[in-house]
C-alpha positions as CSV (number, residue, x, y, z in Angstrom):
1,M,89.8,-13.5,-5.3
2,K,92.4,-16.3,-4.3
3,H,91.2,-19.4,-3.5
4,T,93.1,-22.1,-1.0
5,G,92.9,-25.6,0.0
6,R,94.5,-28.4,1.4
7,A,95.9,-31.5,-0.2
8,F,97.1,-34.8,1.2
9,W,100.5,-35.5,-0.3
10,I,102.7,-39.0,0.1
11,D,106.2,-37.4,1.3
12,S,107.9,-40.5,0.8
13,P,107.5,-43.8,0.7
14,G,105.3,-44.7,4.2
15,K,104.9,-41.2,5.2
16,G,101.8,-39.1,4.2
17,V,101.1,-35.1,5.1
18,I,98.3,-32.5,4.3
19,Q,99.9,-29.3,2.9
20,D,97.8,-25.8,2.0
21,V,97.7,-25.0,-1.1
22,T,96.9,-22.0,-3.2
23,L,94.6,-22.5,-6.2
24,P,95.1,-21.4,-9.5
25,E,92.7,-18.6,-10.9
26,R,89.7,-20.0,-12.4
27,G,89.8,-19.6,-16.4
28,D,86.9,-19.5,-19.0
29,G,85.9,-23.4,-19.4
30,E,86.8,-24.3,-16.2
31,V,85.1,-25.1,-12.8
32,L,86.0,-24.8,-9.0
33,V,85.1,-27.8,-6.8
34,R,84.8,-28.1,-3.2
35,T,85.1,-32.1,-2.4
36,L,82.6,-33.8,-0.7
37,F,83.9,-37.5,-0.4
38,S,86.6,-39.2,-1.9
39,G,87.9,-42.8,-1.9
40,V,91.1,-44.5,-1.2
41,S,91.4,-47.5,-3.4
42,R,93.4,-49.8,-1.2
43,G,95.3,-52.0,-3.8
44,T,96.7,-49.3,-6.2
45,E,97.1,-46.4,-3.4
46,T,98.5,-48.5,-1.1
47,L,101.0,-49.7,-3.4
48,V,102.2,-46.1,-4.6
49,F,102.1,-45.1,-0.9
50,R,104.5,-48.2,-0.1
51,G,106.6,-46.8,-3.3
52,G,106.1,-50.1,-4.9
53,V,105.6,-48.6,-8.7
54,P,108.6,-49.8,-10.5
55,V,110.4,-47.2,-12.8
56,S,109.6,-49.1,-15.7
57,Q,105.9,-47.7,-15.2
58,H,106.2,-44.2,-13.6
59,T,104.8,-43.0,-16.6
60,A,101.9,-45.6,-17.4
61,M,100.8,-45.4,-13.7
62,R,100.4,-41.6,-13.4
63,A,97.0,-40.5,-12.3
64,P,95.1,-37.6,-14.6
65,F,96.0,-34.8,-12.0
66,Q,98.9,-36.4,-10.3
67,E,101.5,-33.7,-9.2
68,G,105.2,-34.8,-7.8
69,D,106.7,-38.2,-9.2
70,F,106.9,-41.6,-8.1
71,P,108.2,-42.6,-5.3
72,G,107.6,-39.2,-3.6
73,P,106.9,-36.5,-2.9
74,V,103.7,-37.0,-5.1
75,K,100.1,-36.1,-4.8
76,Y,97.8,-39.4,-6.1
77,G,94.6,-40.2,-6.1
78,Y,91.8,-40.6,-8.4
79,L,88.3,-40.9,-6.7
80,N,87.0,-37.9,-5.8
81,V,83.0,-36.3,-5.8
82,G,82.4,-32.7,-4.8
83,V,80.1,-29.7,-5.8
84,V,80.9,-27.3,-8.6
85,E,81.0,-23.9,-6.7
86,E,82.0,-21.9,-9.7
87,G,82.4,-22.5,-12.9
88,P,79.5,-22.9,-16.4
89,E,76.1,-22.5,-15.5
90,A,75.4,-26.0,-16.5
91,L,77.8,-27.2,-14.1
92,A,77.2,-24.8,-11.0
93,G,76.1,-26.4,-7.9
94,R,75.8,-29.9,-9.4
95,T,77.4,-32.9,-8.1
96,V,80.4,-34.4,-9.8
97,F,82.9,-36.9,-10.3
98,C,86.5,-36.4,-11.4
99,L,89.9,-38.1,-11.4
100,Y,91.8,-36.2,-8.7
101,P,93.8,-36.6,-6.0
102,H,92.5,-36.3,-1.9
103,Q,92.3,-32.5,-1.8
104,T,89.6,-30.0,-0.3
105,R,89.4,-27.7,-3.2
106,Y,90.7,-27.8,-7.0
107,V,90.4,-26.2,-10.1
108,V,90.1,-28.4,-13.4
109,P,88.8,-28.2,-16.9
110,A,85.0,-28.4,-17.0
111,S,85.3,-31.3,-19.5
112,A,87.3,-33.3,-16.7
113,V,84.3,-33.5,-14.4
114,T,81.0,-35.9,-14.7
115,P,77.9,-35.0,-13.5
116,V,76.3,-37.3,-10.8
117,P,73.0,-38.7,-12.0
118,D,70.7,-37.4,-9.1
119,T,69.6,-41.3,-8.7
120,V,73.5,-41.8,-7.3
121,P,74.1,-40.3,-3.5
122,A,77.5,-38.7,-3.8
123,E,78.6,-41.1,-1.0
124,R,78.2,-43.7,-3.2
125,A,79.4,-42.1,-6.2
126,V,83.3,-42.6,-5.3
127,L,83.0,-46.1,-6.4
128,A,82.8,-44.8,-10.2
129,G,86.1,-45.2,-10.8
130,T,86.3,-48.9,-9.6
131,V,83.2,-49.7,-11.1
132,E,84.3,-48.1,-14.6
133,T,87.1,-50.6,-14.5
134,A,84.9,-53.5,-14.0
135,V,82.9,-52.1,-17.1
136,N,86.0,-52.1,-19.2
137,A,86.9,-55.5,-17.9
138,L,84.2,-57.1,-18.9
139,W,84.1,-55.3,-22.1
140,D,87.6,-57.2,-22.7
141,A,86.1,-60.4,-21.3
142,A,82.6,-60.7,-23.4
143,P,80.7,-62.9,-20.6
144,L,77.9,-65.0,-22.3
145,V,74.4,-65.8,-21.1
146,G,74.3,-69.1,-19.3
147,D,78.6,-69.0,-18.6
148,R,80.3,-70.6,-15.8
149,I,82.1,-67.5,-14.1
150,A,84.8,-67.3,-11.0
151,V,85.9,-63.8,-9.8
152,V,89.0,-64.5,-7.9
153,G,89.8,-62.1,-5.3
154,G,87.2,-59.9,-3.1
155,G,88.9,-56.8,-3.3
156,M,87.3,-53.9,-4.5
157,V,87.6,-54.2,-7.9
158,G,86.6,-58.0,-7.7
159,C,83.5,-57.5,-5.8
160,S,83.2,-54.5,-8.2
161,V,83.1,-57.4,-11.3
162,A,81.3,-59.6,-9.4
163,A,78.5,-56.9,-8.8
164,L,78.1,-56.7,-12.6
165,L,78.1,-60.0,-13.1
166,A,75.2,-60.7,-11.1
167,R,73.0,-58.6,-13.3
168,F,73.8,-61.0,-16.6
169,P,70.9,-63.7,-17.3
170,G,71.7,-67.3,-16.9
171,V,75.5,-67.0,-15.5
172,R,76.7,-68.6,-12.5
173,V,78.9,-66.1,-10.2
174,Q,81.3,-67.3,-7.7
175,L,83.4,-65.0,-5.8
176,V,86.4,-66.6,-4.5
177,D,88.5,-65.2,-1.8
178,A,90.7,-66.8,1.2
179,D,89.1,-64.2,3.8
180,P,85.8,-65.9,4.8
181,S,84.3,-62.5,5.7
182,R,84.1,-61.5,2.2
183,A,80.9,-64.0,2.2
184,E,78.8,-61.4,3.7
185,V,79.9,-58.9,0.9
186,A,79.4,-61.5,-1.9
187,A,75.7,-62.1,-0.4
188,A,74.7,-58.1,-0.7
189,L,76.0,-58.5,-4.1
190,G,73.6,-61.3,-5.1
191,V,76.8,-63.8,-6.1
192,G,77.9,-67.1,-4.5
193,F,81.0,-67.4,-2.5
194,A,83.8,-69.9,-1.9
195,S,87.4,-70.3,-0.5
196,P,89.9,-71.1,-3.0
197,G,89.8,-75.0,-2.0
198,D,86.3,-75.0,-2.2
199,A,85.8,-72.9,-5.8
200,L,83.5,-74.4,-8.4
201,G,85.5,-75.7,-11.4
202,D,84.7,-75.9,-15.2
203,C,84.3,-72.4,-15.4
204,D,84.4,-70.9,-19.0
205,L,85.8,-67.2,-17.7
206,V,87.6,-66.7,-14.5
207,V,88.3,-62.7,-13.8
208,H,91.5,-62.8,-11.5
209,A,91.7,-59.8,-9.0
210,S,93.6,-61.0,-6.1
211,A,97.3,-59.8,-7.2
212,T,98.8,-62.9,-6.1
213,E,100.7,-66.0,-7.8
214,Q,98.8,-68.4,-5.8
215,G,95.3,-66.7,-7.0
216,L,96.3,-66.4,-10.6
217,A,97.4,-70.4,-10.5
218,R,94.0,-71.3,-9.1
219,S,92.2,-69.2,-11.5
220,L,94.0,-71.5,-14.5
221,E,92.6,-74.3,-12.2
222,L,89.2,-73.7,-12.2
223,L,89.1,-73.3,-16.0
224,T,87.3,-75.9,-18.4
225,A,89.3,-76.3,-21.6
226,E,89.3,-73.7,-24.0
227,G,88.8,-70.9,-21.0
228,T,90.0,-68.0,-20.9
229,V,91.4,-66.1,-17.2
230,V,91.0,-62.1,-17.3
231,E,94.2,-60.5,-15.4
232,L,93.2,-57.4,-13.7
233,S,96.0,-57.6,-11.0
234,W,98.2,-55.2,-10.4
235,Y,101.7,-56.6,-9.2
236,G,103.6,-53.6,-9.1
237,D,107.4,-54.6,-8.8
238,R,106.9,-58.0,-7.8
239,R,107.6,-61.4,-9.7
240,V,104.9,-63.7,-10.2
241,S,105.7,-67.4,-11.2
242,L,103.0,-69.7,-13.1
243,P,102.5,-73.5,-13.7
244,L,102.4,-73.3,-17.4
245,G,103.8,-76.7,-18.2
246,E,101.1,-79.1,-16.8
247,A,98.0,-78.8,-18.9
248,F,98.3,-75.2,-19.9
249,H,98.9,-75.6,-23.4
250,S,97.0,-79.1,-24.0
251,R,93.4,-77.5,-22.4
252,R,94.5,-74.6,-24.6
253,L,94.0,-72.1,-22.1
254,V,94.2,-68.3,-22.3
255,I,95.4,-65.9,-20.1
256,R,94.5,-62.1,-20.9
257,S,95.5,-58.7,-19.9
258,S,92.9,-56.1,-18.8
259,Q,93.7,-52.6,-17.6
260,V,91.7,-49.2,-17.2
261,G,93.9,-47.1,-18.8
262,T,92.7,-47.8,-22.3
263,V,89.3,-48.4,-23.4
264,S,88.5,-51.9,-24.5
265,P,89.3,-52.5,-28.0
266,A,85.9,-54.6,-27.7
267,R,84.3,-51.3,-27.6
268,P,86.4,-49.3,-30.7
269,N,83.2,-46.4,-30.4
270,R,83.3,-45.7,-27.1
271,T,85.4,-42.7,-25.4
272,Y,86.6,-42.6,-21.8
273,A,83.5,-40.4,-21.0
274,D,81.4,-42.9,-22.1
275,R,82.5,-45.7,-20.1
276,L,82.5,-43.3,-17.0
277,A,79.1,-42.5,-17.7
278,V,78.1,-46.2,-18.1
279,A,79.9,-46.7,-14.4
280,L,78.2,-43.7,-12.8
281,D,74.5,-45.0,-14.3
282,L,75.4,-48.5,-13.0
283,L,75.8,-47.0,-9.3
284,A,72.1,-46.3,-8.9
285,D,72.1,-50.0,-7.4
286,P,72.1,-49.7,-3.6
287,A,73.6,-53.0,-3.6
288,L,77.1,-51.4,-4.5
289,D,77.0,-49.7,-0.9
290,A,78.6,-53.0,0.2
291,L,81.9,-52.1,-1.4
292,V,82.4,-49.2,0.9
293,T,83.6,-50.6,4.0
294,G,84.8,-47.9,6.1
295,E,84.9,-44.0,6.6
296,S,87.5,-41.5,7.9
297,A,88.1,-37.5,7.9
298,F,90.3,-36.1,5.6
299,Q,92.4,-35.0,8.1
300,D,93.0,-38.4,9.5
301,L,94.7,-39.6,6.0
302,P,98.4,-39.4,7.5
303,D,97.3,-41.7,10.0
304,L,95.2,-44.0,8.0
305,L,97.1,-44.7,5.0
306,P,99.8,-46.7,6.8
307,K,96.9,-48.7,8.4
308,L,95.5,-49.7,5.0
309,A,98.9,-50.7,3.7
310,S,99.8,-52.9,6.4
311,G,96.1,-54.3,6.6
312,Q,95.7,-53.4,10.0
313,V,92.5,-51.5,8.5
314,P,90.8,-54.0,6.3
315,A,88.8,-52.3,3.4
316,L,87.3,-52.4,-0.1
317,C,87.1,-48.7,-0.6
318,H,87.6,-46.9,2.1
319,R,85.6,-43.2,2.0
320,V,87.2,-40.1,2.9
321,R,84.8,-37.4,4.4
322,Y,85.4,-33.9,3.9
323,D,83.6,-30.9,5.9
324,E,83.0,-27.6,4.5
325,S,85.3,-26.1,6.9
326,D,88.3,-28.0,5.6
């Protein structure tokens, strides 16, 4: 029996369409998944939507089940939660997370899906990919008990990092963002909040996720001597200028990159599957619901993405809802 579905494609920069697809026959060791929810990671996906991926990064930026090529037509996305309709007995009927684009049904290897723990609602599980990024960042950053920490940039990734840091004993954590509405999210996550001008200094560690050169410069200013900035921002095709001539060298400051595409070398014995399983376990915390700031139906995606890209619809993670009839 041939199965069909519908998928969201970026037809060209700034233009999205929904297309019918015929699914391949499911083979041994594969699963047929019906999507329940997907998530739009506003930073990365809107950059892809506007065609801002540099040519030099086309390979590095490919999503696991991407079809097409940048700048388009391309089917892109990586936050998908669904139910296994057909597959091995151990997975049949299970709710699973997969790094798959926005599509109503799909066939993938069974190894590509991760069962969602019973303690995690499917609606919240769309955050798994972003919380996984935060897990990797903290493996890279290696915060210590009692550290003074700032997270500069209250987007989806920054808020995920702040949420995990709130669990560390004895740390001072402050979410720093120019948008005062992020104070409400910070409170829900159990961390402090400040505007860039009012942020507390003398930080041992700053995690930067604002994707602005002003945010990165401010991150350096907030450090104590020999402190470290862990850079999580993805700038796409934009150049960034930094004030590295002032006290950068005399204070022996460090800027370190972190990116989810590789498991942190600080955890050489962990796999991608291990890291994702950690993220899903952490999603049992209902405080993380604060990271989902909107929801729309799947058929509304072509109208939604331009609004997310322009900022007309503000969002951390925007959840996409699928009906069984989709």
